[in-house]
C-alpha positions as CSV (number, residue, x, y, z in Angstrom):
1,M,-12.8,-9.3,-20.6
2,A,-10.8,-9.9,-17.3
3,T,-13.3,-8.1,-15.2
4,N,-16.5,-8.8,-17.0
5,N,-16.6,-5.1,-18.3
6,F,-15.6,-3.9,-14.9
7,D,-18.6,-6.0,-13.0
8,E,-19.5,-4.5,-9.7
9,S,-19.9,-8.1,-8.4
10,L,-16.0,-8.4,-8.9
11,A,-15.1,-5.0,-7.1
12,I,-12.9,-6.0,-3.9
13,G,-11.9,-2.4,-2.9
14,T,-11.7,1.2,-3.5
15,G,-9.3,4.0,-2.6
16,G,-8.4,7.5,-3.8
17,F,-7.1,6.3,-7.2
18,G,-10.1,4.0,-8.0
19,K,-11.8,1.0,-7.7
20,V,-10.3,-2.4,-7.5
21,Y,-11.6,-5.6,-9.2
22,R,-10.9,-9.2,-9.2
23,G,-10.0,-10.5,-12.9
24,F,-8.6,-13.4,-14.8
25,L,-6.5,-13.1,-17.9
26,A,-6.7,-15.4,-20.7
27,D,-4.2,-17.6,-19.5
28,G,-6.3,-18.2,-16.1
29,I,-3.8,-16.1,-13.9
30,K,-5.9,-14.3,-11.3
31,V,-5.2,-10.5,-10.9
32,A,-6.2,-7.4,-9.3
33,V,-7.2,-4.4,-11.7
34,K,-7.2,-1.3,-10.3
35,R,-9.3,1.4,-12.6
36,G,-8.6,5.3,-12.0
37,H,-11.3,7.6,-11.5
38,T,-11.9,10.2,-14.2
39,Q,-8.5,11.8,-14.6
40,S,-7.3,14.4,-12.3
41,Q,-3.8,15.8,-12.0
42,Q,-3.1,13.9,-8.7
43,G,-4.6,10.8,-10.1
44,Q,-2.3,11.0,-13.2
45,T,1.0,11.6,-11.1
46,S,0.2,8.8,-9.0
47,F,-0.5,6.5,-11.7
48,Q,3.0,7.4,-13.3
49,T,4.7,7.1,-10.0
50,E,3.2,3.7,-9.3
51,I,4.5,2.4,-12.8
52,E,8.0,4.1,-12.5
53,M,8.5,2.7,-9.0
54,L,7.4,-1.1,-9.5
55,S,9.0,-1.4,-13.0
56,Q,12.2,-1.5,-11.0
57,F,11.4,-3.3,-7.8
58,R,11.5,-7.3,-7.6
59,N,11.1,-8.6,-4.2
60,R,8.8,-11.1,-2.6
61,H,7.4,-8.7,0.1
62,L,6.9,-5.8,-2.6
63,I,3.8,-6.1,-4.8
64,S,4.4,-7.0,-8.4
65,L,3.0,-5.0,-11.4
66,I,1.8,-7.3,-14.3
67,G,1.1,-4.4,-16.6
68,Y,-0.9,-1.2,-17.3
69,C,-3.2,0.7,-19.6
70,D,-3.0,4.2,-20.3
71,E,-5.3,4.7,-23.2
72,N,-8.5,6.9,-24.2
73,S,-8.4,8.5,-20.7
74,E,-8.4,4.9,-19.2
75,N,-5.8,4.7,-16.2
76,I,-5.6,0.8,-15.3
77,L,-3.0,-0.9,-13.2
78,I,-2.8,-4.8,-13.1
79,Y,-1.2,-6.4,-10.1
80,E,-0.9,-9.9,-8.7
81,Y,-3.9,-10.8,-6.7
82,M,-3.5,-11.5,-3.0
83,D,-6.1,-13.8,-1.9
84,N,-6.4,-12.5,1.9
85,G,-6.7,-8.8,1.1
86,T,-5.3,-6.2,3.5
87,L,-3.7,-6.5,6.7
88,K,-6.3,-4.0,7.9
89,S,-9.4,-6.3,7.2
90,H,-7.6,-9.2,9.2
91,S,-6.5,-7.0,12.3
92,Y,-10.1,-6.0,13.5
93,G,-13.6,-5.3,13.0
94,S,-14.2,-7.9,10.4
95,R,-15.6,-11.3,9.8
96,Y,-12.2,-12.9,9.7
97,P,-11.2,-15.4,12.3
98,C,-8.5,-13.8,14.7
99,M,-4.6,-14.1,13.4
100,S,-2.2,-16.4,15.5
101,W,0.8,-14.7,17.1
102,K,2.9,-16.5,14.8
103,Q,1.0,-15.0,11.7
104,R,1.3,-11.5,13.0
105,L,5.0,-11.9,13.6
106,D,5.6,-13.4,10.1
107,I,3.6,-10.6,8.7
108,C,5.5,-8.0,10.7
109,I,9.0,-9.6,9.5
110,G,7.7,-9.7,5.9
111,V,6.7,-6.0,6.0
112,A,10.1,-5.1,7.5
113,I,11.9,-7.0,4.7
114,G,10.2,-5.3,2.1
115,F,11.0,-2.0,3.4
116,N,14.6,-2.9,4.1
117,F,14.7,-3.7,0.4
118,L,13.1,-0.8,-0.7
119,H,15.3,1.7,1.4
120,T,18.6,0.0,1.1
121,A,18.8,-2.7,-1.7
122,S,16.5,-1.7,-4.5
123,P,17.8,-0.1,-7.8
124,T,16.2,3.1,-7.0
125,L,16.2,3.7,-3.2
126,A,12.9,5.1,-2.4
127,I,10.7,6.2,0.5
128,H,7.1,4.8,0.4
129,R,5.6,7.8,1.9
130,D,2.0,6.1,2.9
131,V,2.6,2.9,5.1
132,K,-0.6,1.7,6.4
133,S,-2.2,-1.5,7.4
134,S,-4.5,-1.1,4.1
135,N,-1.6,-0.8,2.1
136,I,-0.1,-4.1,3.2
137,L,-1.6,-7.3,1.4
138,L,-1.7,-10.9,2.4
139,D,-1.6,-13.9,0.0
140,E,-3.2,-17.3,0.4
141,N,-0.4,-18.3,2.8
142,F,-0.5,-14.8,4.5
143,K,2.7,-13.8,3.3
144,A,2.9,-10.0,3.6
145,T,3.5,-7.9,0.7
146,V,3.7,-3.8,0.6
147,A,1.4,-2.3,-2.0
148,D,0.5,1.2,-3.3
149,F,3.5,3.3,-4.3
150,G,1.5,6.0,-5.8
151,L,3.0,8.5,-3.2
152,S,6.5,7.1,-3.0
153,K,9.7,9.3,-3.6
154,P,13.1,8.2,-4.7
155,R,16.0,9.6,-3.0
156,I,18.5,11.3,-5.3
157,D,22.0,12.7,-4.8
158,D,22.7,10.3,-1.8
159,K,20.5,12.4,0.5
160,D,18.9,10.6,3.5
161,F,15.8,13.0,3.1
162,V,13.3,14.2,0.6
163,T,11.7,17.7,0.9
164,T,8.3,17.3,-0.3
165,Y,4.6,18.6,0.3
166,L,3.2,16.7,3.3
167,K,1.3,13.4,2.1
168,G,0.1,10.3,3.9
169,S,-2.5,9.1,6.1
170,F,-3.8,10.6,9.4
171,G,-2.4,8.6,12.5
172,Y,0.7,7.1,10.6
173,I,2.5,10.1,9.7
174,D,5.9,10.9,11.3
175,P,5.7,14.0,13.6
176,E,9.1,15.2,12.2
177,Y,8.1,14.9,8.8
178,I,4.9,17.1,9.6
179,R,7.3,19.7,11.5
180,T,10.0,19.8,8.8
181,Q,8.3,18.4,5.4
182,K,11.5,16.7,5.1
183,I,10.7,12.8,4.8
184,T,13.1,10.2,5.5
185,N,13.5,6.4,5.7
186,K,12.8,6.9,9.3
187,S,9.4,8.1,8.6
188,D,8.6,4.9,7.0
189,V,9.9,3.1,10.1
190,Y,7.8,5.4,12.1
191,S,4.6,4.5,10.3
192,F,5.6,0.9,10.2
193,G,5.9,1.0,14.3
194,V,2.2,2.2,14.2
195,V,1.1,-0.7,12.1
196,S,3.0,-3.0,14.3
197,F,0.9,-1.7,17.0
198,E,-2.4,-2.4,15.2
199,V,-1.3,-5.9,14.7
200,L,-0.5,-6.2,18.4
201,C,-3.4,-4.8,19.8
202,A,-6.2,-5.6,17.1
203,K,-7.4,-2.0,17.3
204,P,-7.6,1.0,14.8
205,V,-5.0,3.9,14.7
206,H,-7.8,6.3,15.8
207,D,-11.2,6.1,17.3
208,H,-13.9,8.6,16.0
209,E,-16.4,7.4,18.9
210,L,-13.9,8.3,21.5
211,S,-14.9,11.5,23.4
212,E,-12.8,14.7,22.6
213,D,-13.4,16.0,26.2
214,L,-10.1,15.3,28.0
215,T,-11.2,16.5,31.5
């Protein structure tokens, strides 16, 4: 009912997990509804991680999970709605007007606050592992909110790193993580630095149209 049976006219995005729809709950609250693709092991793992992580976090710069559905092969996540979409969509190559320098600075500060909470103050200290401009959402006032915790890893046993298979997005991954397969808070900070350059330069991380001829 909230999405009019997943009406395609309400689709606002898509990703590795599935499509995202704009919806309205019975009390009128606007939400973002992420519906998983036909189940795969990776999709199920991401679904469970997102619920486990976001159930423990409460910070104005981390996305809020309102609810979820795990029934009859349906994996659905329901989040607070962010009216201005992704930071990526406002940074370059879109119909949106250019952001002011103050907006850009406030967004970067907000993202930094969110990650500082995640790394140092949340009940479960965690590493996001997929920091990129398309995973940073903006509300109606351009407040930045970090989203998509499907690849996140908790830090355990007071270690400052997590040994894990390589995951993340091309262009944002920490080279040391690639080399050692040990991810740390600094890996998120590296990726955040890449995002900051995107915001500063209004250019994508990689340009597929550039020639590979380095001569």
